[in-house]
C-alpha positions as YAML, in Angstrom:
chain: A
units: angstrom
residues:
- id: 1
  name: MET
  ca: [-26.40, -163.76, -12.30]
- id: 2
  name: SER
  ca: [-25.31, -160.36, -11.11]
- id: 3
  name: ARG
  ca: [-21.73, -159.83, -10.01]
- id: 4
  name: PHE
  ca: [-21.30, -158.79, -6.28]
- id: 5
  name: GLU
  ca: [-19.65, -155.48, -5.80]
- id: 6
  name: ARG
  ca: [-16.99, -155.58, -2.86]
- id: 7
  name: PRO
  ca: [-17.67, -152.74, -0.50]
- id: 8
  name: MET
  ca: [-14.77, -150.25, 0.18]
- id: 9
  name: PHE
  ca: [-14.26, -151.14, 3.95]
- id: 10
  name: SER
  ca: [-11.86, -148.30, 4.52]
- id: 11
  name: SER
  ca: [-14.75, -146.00, 5.18]
- id: 12
  name: TRP
  ca: [-16.71, -148.39, 7.42]
- id: 13
  name: ARG
  ca: [-17.52, -148.18, 11.10]
- id: 14
  name: ALA
  ca: [-17.81, -151.45, 12.96]
- id: 15
  name: VAL
  ca: [-19.28, -151.98, 16.43]
- id: 16
  name: ILE
  ca: [-18.46, -155.09, 18.41]
- id: 17
  name: LEU
  ca: [-21.11, -155.92, 20.95]
- id: 18
  name: HIS
  ca: [-19.13, -158.22, 23.11]
- id: 19
  name: ARG
  ca: [-18.06, -158.20, 26.77]
- id: 20
  name: PRO
  ca: [-14.24, -157.43, 27.36]
- id: 21
  name: HIS
  ca: [-12.43, -160.51, 25.80]
- id: 22
  name: PRO
  ca: [-9.47, -161.61, 23.92]
- id: 23
  name: ALA
  ca: [-11.80, -162.30, 20.95]
- id: 24
  name: VAL
  ca: [-12.60, -158.40, 20.91]
- id: 25
  name: GLU
  ca: [-8.91, -157.58, 20.88]
- id: 26
  name: ALA
  ca: [-8.20, -159.92, 17.93]
- id: 27
  name: LEU
  ca: [-11.06, -158.84, 15.81]
- id: 28
  name: THR
  ca: [-10.29, -155.25, 16.51]
- id: 29
  name: ARG
  ca: [-6.75, -155.89, 15.09]
- id: 30
  name: GLN
  ca: [-8.22, -157.48, 12.07]
- id: 31
  name: LEU
  ca: [-10.77, -154.73, 11.44]
- id: 32
  name: GLU
  ca: [-8.19, -152.01, 11.95]
- id: 33
  name: SER
  ca: [-5.85, -153.66, 9.51]
- id: 34
  name: LEU
  ca: [-8.61, -153.04, 6.98]
- id: 35
  name: HIS
  ca: [-8.90, -149.54, 7.82]
- id: 36
  name: ILE
  ca: [-12.32, -149.84, 9.52]
- id: 37
  name: GLU
  ca: [-13.08, -147.67, 12.55]
- id: 38
  name: VAL
  ca: [-13.93, -149.92, 15.49]
- id: 39
  name: LYS
  ca: [-15.94, -149.57, 18.64]
- id: 40
  name: ALA
  ca: [-16.50, -152.18, 21.25]
- id: 41
  name: VAL
  ca: [-19.52, -151.81, 23.39]
- id: 42
  name: TRP
  ca: [-21.26, -153.81, 26.15]
- id: 43
  name: PRO
  ca: [-23.92, -154.65, 27.33]
- id: 44
  name: GLN
  ca: [-26.09, -153.13, 24.56]
- id: 45
  name: LEU
  ca: [-26.21, -151.00, 21.41]
- id: 46
  name: ASP
  ca: [-27.28, -147.42, 21.56]
- id: 47
  name: GLU
  ca: [-29.06, -145.70, 18.69]
- id: 48
  name: ARG
  ca: [-25.74, -144.27, 17.25]
- id: 49
  name: ASP
  ca: [-24.19, -147.75, 17.43]
- id: 50
  name: ALA
  ca: [-27.06, -149.13, 15.50]
- id: 51
  name: LEU
  ca: [-25.91, -146.91, 12.54]
- id: 52
  name: ALA
  ca: [-22.80, -148.68, 12.13]
- id: 53
  name: ASP
  ca: [-21.81, -150.21, 8.83]
- id: 54
  name: VAL
  ca: [-21.64, -153.68, 10.55]
- id: 55
  name: VAL
  ca: [-22.29, -155.16, 14.02]
- id: 56
  name: PHE
  ca: [-20.31, -158.10, 15.41]
- id: 57
  name: PHE
  ca: [-22.20, -159.51, 18.28]
- id: 58
  name: ASP
  ca: [-21.52, -162.21, 21.07]
- id: 59
  name: ALA
  ca: [-23.71, -165.18, 20.32]
- id: 60
  name: ASP
  ca: [-22.92, -166.79, 23.67]
- id: 61
  name: MET
  ca: [-24.04, -164.10, 26.01]
- id: 62
  name: GLY
  ca: [-26.26, -162.03, 23.71]
- id: 63
  name: HIS
  ca: [-30.07, -161.47, 24.22]
- id: 64
  name: ASP
  ca: [-32.73, -159.61, 22.42]
- id: 65
  name: GLN
  ca: [-32.72, -156.50, 24.52]
- id: 66
  name: GLN
  ca: [-29.20, -155.70, 23.57]
- id: 67
  name: PHE
  ca: [-30.42, -154.42, 20.17]
- id: 68
  name: PRO
  ca: [-32.57, -151.21, 19.54]
- id: 69
  name: TRP
  ca: [-34.56, -152.87, 16.67]
- id: 70
  name: PRO
  ca: [-37.09, -155.87, 16.90]
- id: 71
  name: SER
  ca: [-35.47, -159.28, 16.45]
- id: 72
  name: GLY
  ca: [-34.75, -160.09, 12.90]
- id: 73
  name: PHE
  ca: [-34.94, -156.41, 11.70]
- id: 74
  name: SER
  ca: [-31.40, -155.16, 11.91]
- id: 75
  name: PRO
  ca: [-30.66, -152.04, 9.84]
- id: 76
  name: THR
  ca: [-27.15, -153.16, 9.17]
- id: 77
  name: PRO
  ca: [-25.30, -156.52, 8.48]
- id: 78
  name: LEU
  ca: [-24.80, -158.59, 11.54]
- id: 79
  name: VAL
  ca: [-21.98, -161.03, 12.21]
- id: 80
  name: ALA
  ca: [-22.28, -163.54, 14.98]
- id: 81
  name: LEU
  ca: [-19.31, -164.26, 17.18]
- id: 82
  name: ILE
  ca: [-19.87, -167.92, 18.05]
- id: 83
  name: GLY
  ca: [-18.18, -169.95, 20.93]
- id: 84
  name: SER
  ca: [-20.92, -172.24, 21.94]
- id: 85
  name: GLU
  ca: [-22.63, -174.31, 19.24]
- id: 86
  name: ALA
  ca: [-25.47, -175.13, 21.49]
- id: 87
  name: PRO
  ca: [-28.69, -175.41, 19.35]
- id: 88
  name: GLY
  ca: [-30.53, -172.75, 21.44]
- id: 89
  name: ARG
  ca: [-27.76, -170.30, 20.95]
- id: 90
  name: ILE
  ca: [-27.64, -170.95, 17.14]
- id: 91
  name: GLU
  ca: [-31.43, -170.56, 16.97]
- id: 92
  name: TRP
  ca: [-31.12, -167.25, 18.76]
- id: 93
  name: VAL
  ca: [-28.46, -166.10, 16.21]
- id: 94
  name: LEU
  ca: [-30.52, -167.16, 13.28]
- id: 95
  name: ALA
  ca: [-33.63, -165.30, 14.87]
- id: 96
  name: GLN
  ca: [-31.55, -162.13, 15.08]
- id: 97
  name: GLY
  ca: [-31.01, -162.32, 11.27]
- id: 98
  name: SER
  ca: [-27.35, -162.81, 11.29]
- id: 99
  name: ASN
  ca: [-25.75, -162.57, 7.95]
- id: 100
  name: ALA
  ca: [-22.51, -164.35, 8.74]
- id: 101
  name: HIS
  ca: [-20.50, -165.78, 11.65]
- id: 102
  name: MET
  ca: [-16.98, -166.22, 13.08]
- id: 103
  name: LEU
  ca: [-16.04, -169.09, 15.40]
- id: 104
  name: LYS
  ca: [-14.26, -168.28, 18.70]
- id: 105
  name: PRO
  ca: [-11.51, -168.17, 19.54]
- id: 106
  name: ILE
  ca: [-10.87, -165.30, 17.03]
- id: 107
  name: GLY
  ca: [-7.44, -165.70, 15.40]
- id: 108
  name: SER
  ca: [-5.58, -163.46, 12.93]
- id: 109
  name: THR
  ca: [-7.94, -164.13, 10.01]
- id: 110
  name: GLY
  ca: [-11.53, -164.42, 9.15]
- id: 111
  name: ALA
  ca: [-12.97, -160.90, 9.37]
- id: 112
  name: TYR
  ca: [-12.46, -160.03, 5.78]
- id: 113
  name: SER
  ca: [-14.63, -163.02, 4.47]
- id: 114
  name: ALA
  ca: [-17.10, -162.55, 7.26]
- id: 115
  name: LEU
  ca: [-17.52, -158.83, 6.14]
- id: 116
  name: LEU
  ca: [-17.92, -159.83, 2.54]
- id: 117
  name: ILE
  ca: [-20.45, -162.57, 3.12]
- id: 118
  name: ALA
  ca: [-22.43, -160.45, 5.68]
- id: 119
  name: SER
  ca: [-22.61, -157.50, 3.36]
- id: 120
  name: HIS
  ca: [-23.61, -159.50, 0.46]
- id: 121
  name: ALA
  ca: [-26.16, -161.59, 2.35]
- id: 122
  name: TYR
  ca: [-27.64, -158.58, 4.08]
- id: 123
  name: HIS
  ca: [-28.06, -156.60, 0.74]
- id: 124
  name: LYS
  ca: [-29.52, -159.62, -0.94]
- id: 125
  name: ALA
  ca: [-32.04, -160.14, 1.88]
- id: 126
  name: ARG
  ca: [-32.92, -156.35, 1.84]
- id: 127
  name: SER
  ca: [-33.58, -156.59, -2.02]
- id: 128
  name: HIS
  ca: [-35.73, -159.55, -1.65]
- id: 129
  name: ALA
  ca: [-37.69, -157.97, 1.17]
- id: 130
  name: ASP
  ca: [-38.16, -154.86, -0.99]
- id: 131
  name: ASP
  ca: [-39.39, -156.96, -3.89]
- id: 132
  name: ILE
  ca: [-41.84, -158.85, -1.68]
- id: 133
  name: ARG
  ca: [-43.23, -155.48, -0.33]
- id: 134
  name: ALA
  ca: [-43.72, -154.22, -3.78]
- id: 135
  name: LEU
  ca: [-45.46, -157.40, -4.93]
- id: 136
  name: GLU
  ca: [-47.77, -157.33, -1.83]
- id: 137
  name: ASP
  ca: [-48.54, -153.78, -2.60]
- id: 138
  name: ARG
  ca: [-49.46, -154.71, -6.11]
- id: 139
  name: LEU
  ca: [-51.56, -157.67, -4.90]
- id: 140
  name: ARG
  ca: [-53.43, -155.26, -2.66]
- id: 141
  name: GLN
  ca: [-54.13, -152.99, -5.53]
- id: 142
  name: ARG
  ca: [-55.60, -155.85, -7.77]
- id: 143
  name: PRO
  ca: [-59.19, -154.94, -6.79]
- id: 144
  name: ILE
  ca: [-58.83, -151.55, -8.22]
- id: 145
  name: VAL
  ca: [-57.54, -153.02, -11.52]
- id: 146
  name: VAL
  ca: [-60.60, -155.25, -11.69]
- id: 147
  name: SER
  ca: [-62.66, -152.18, -11.03]
- id: 148
  name: ALA
  ca: [-60.91, -150.14, -13.84]
- id: 149
  name: VAL
  ca: [-61.27, -153.04, -16.30]
- id: 150
  name: LEU
  ca: [-65.07, -153.18, -15.58]
- id: 151
  name: GLN
  ca: [-65.33, -149.46, -15.88]
- id: 152
  name: LEU
  ca: [-63.50, -149.34, -19.23]
- id: 153
  name: MET
  ca: [-65.90, -152.16, -20.38]
- id: 154
  name: GLN
  ca: [-68.92, -149.99, -19.41]
- id: 155
  name: GLN
  ca: [-67.20, -147.09, -21.43]
- id: 156
  name: GLY
  ca: [-67.46, -149.28, -24.58]
- id: 157
  name: TYR
  ca: [-64.30, -151.30, -24.69]
- id: 158
  name: ALA
  ca: [-65.84, -154.63, -25.67]
- id: 159
  name: GLY
  ca: [-64.58, -157.50, -23.61]
- id: 160
  name: GLU
  ca: [-62.14, -157.99, -20.72]
- id: 161
  name: ALA
  ca: [-59.08, -158.46, -23.00]
- id: 162
  name: THR
  ca: [-59.81, -155.12, -24.94]
- id: 163
  name: ALA
  ca: [-60.33, -153.26, -21.77]
- id: 164
  name: PHE
  ca: [-57.10, -154.61, -20.10]
- id: 165
  name: LYS
  ca: [-55.33, -153.64, -23.29]
- id: 166
  name: ARG
  ca: [-56.60, -150.13, -23.08]
- id: 167
  name: LEU
  ca: [-55.54, -149.91, -19.27]
- id: 168
  name: ARG
  ca: [-52.11, -151.08, -20.17]
- id: 169
  name: SER
  ca: [-51.98, -148.52, -22.89]
- id: 170
  name: ILE
  ca: [-52.86, -145.83, -20.50]
- id: 171
  name: ALA
  ca: [-50.18, -147.01, -18.00]
- id: 172
  name: MET
  ca: [-47.49, -147.11, -20.85]
- id: 173
  name: ASP
  ca: [-48.48, -143.56, -22.27]
- id: 174
  name: TRP
  ca: [-48.32, -141.95, -18.78]
- id: 175
  name: GLY
  ca: [-45.28, -144.00, -17.75]
- id: 176
  name: MET
  ca: [-46.86, -145.43, -14.51]
- id: 177
  name: THR
  ca: [-47.86, -148.85, -13.23]
- id: 178
  name: ILE
  ca: [-50.94, -150.65, -14.24]
- id: 179
  name: GLU
  ca: [-52.27, -150.18, -10.66]
- id: 180
  name: GLU
  ca: [-51.72, -146.32, -10.72]
- id: 181
  name: ALA
  ca: [-53.43, -146.11, -14.17]
- id: 182
  name: ALA
  ca: [-56.33, -148.17, -12.77]
- id: 183
  name: ASP
  ca: [-56.68, -145.70, -9.81]
- id: 184
  name: ALA
  ca: [-56.72, -142.85, -12.25]
- id: 185
  name: ILE
  ca: [-59.43, -144.52, -14.15]
- id: 186
  name: CYS
  ca: [-61.52, -145.20, -11.22]
- id: 187
  name: ARG
  ca: [-61.15, -141.56, -10.14]
- id: 188
  name: ASN
  ca: [-62.35, -140.55, -13.50]
- id: 189
  name: ASP
  ca: [-59.20, -138.61, -14.39]
- id: 190
  name: ARG
  ca: [-59.78, -136.70, -17.55]
- id: 191
  name: ARG
  ca: [-56.68, -138.06, -19.25]
- id: 192
  name: THR
  ca: [-58.22, -141.54, -19.13]
- id: 193
  name: LEU
  ca: [-60.96, -140.52, -21.35]
- id: 194
  name: GLU
  ca: [-58.77, -139.02, -24.12]
- id: 195
  name: ARG
  ca: [-57.83, -141.06, -27.45]
...
């Protein structure tokens, strides 16, 4: 299990998307005590606010049009500020891709742990999404691997296992993926004929 590295919050910029409210004041005090630059906005985020290191948002009065990104595709960690535990509100928070939450009324604690949890969850989700995209790309390229193996078999590498071993060898020699090597073979790159 890899160890989670705590972010240095002193260089962070937080945006609180919430109507004027005592919760905003309490949260601002907590964040400023962590040396985080804080900006409160309402009723929506603009493009610059979307570049903040973290966005806290009102789960009770929030709606999709407040965010300049599609629902569930936040470019930054999100922390929901929840006052009402109505199932519809919680479903909406989850649909936004919230990474952590704080219950209202906001007191004098809770922001630090919400920041750590949100940051960790956000980066883990991004890493998983990147891994899934890479695997989907490789899956889409599988037909070219099959074509390359067939082409190598036609060039005299007897059997599927031998041809695939040659493909793997080419990929290792060139420091590329099997899919990239397969593409080179199918394009009749001269390097694939050497050796």
